[in-house]
C-alpha angles and dihedrals in degrees: 000000000000118000093202100120093052090039090056090050092052090045093053092047090050091048091051094049093045091046091055090052090051093047091049090054089050091051090049088052089050094239122166126249093277091050091049092051093046093052092043092051095042093049094045099043107024099086095043092046091053092046093051092050093049095049092042094244091149138208088036115244089246089065100034102048121053091210091066090060097038096054098059091041090053091047091049094049093047091051093046095049095041096040096125090061095034090049087073087058094063091108086060097056089101090049092054088045091052092053091050091048092052093049095046097047088058099042091045092053095047094047091049091052092048087055092056105270121137123241097268099050090039090056089052089051089051090054091047090051090052100046102031099080094044091050091051090047093053093047092051090046091053095249132126103255111261090234089066098045098080095262119135098250112119093039096061089045092052092046093051091046092050092052090048091050093052094047092046090049088059092049097248118169113280093239090056092047092049098042096046098045094037095048092049091054094042097048093044092050095046093046089048089053092046095048096033093238112181135201116245113281130195113271112265092011092127091064096048 
């Protein structure tokens, strides 16, 4: 039985959360309304767009379903209008981002498997879905993407995606697939932020 209706719901929630994180970065960078909407849309849709192109699910959902465009625009407008209050939420940008990452690594994996990919390549697609929008956001905002700054970001996404892929391969219920893979990614990412865990870096790189 297809999990598409629930998958779309998870996808839209992930887009909204990721779009808020992108819009908050835009507000912090003092961009105008257009800039806020661009960063919100890029962050919310970038990873899924790339996934759909790579797995040949064309046209991408972002272009075929009006909801996929409406959600990031709404998130961007809400952030833009409410920026004085949301400005106090800047310390939580990474928290919003972590929730989006955990949702997208799962939805990306499931969608890839339902389009014929095996567990391993589907897990990679889940990771790409999770990190793609954030990478595009950071590049547009003039920042080194978080995935390249030594933070544990792609690794939790890949781990959550891998768990989701294995569970989905064995026909587990979609809620179990999503909650197990998503929670692994979310908890790992939040604990890494809290404890300042870092990915391995080349020796002496800090002094270069």
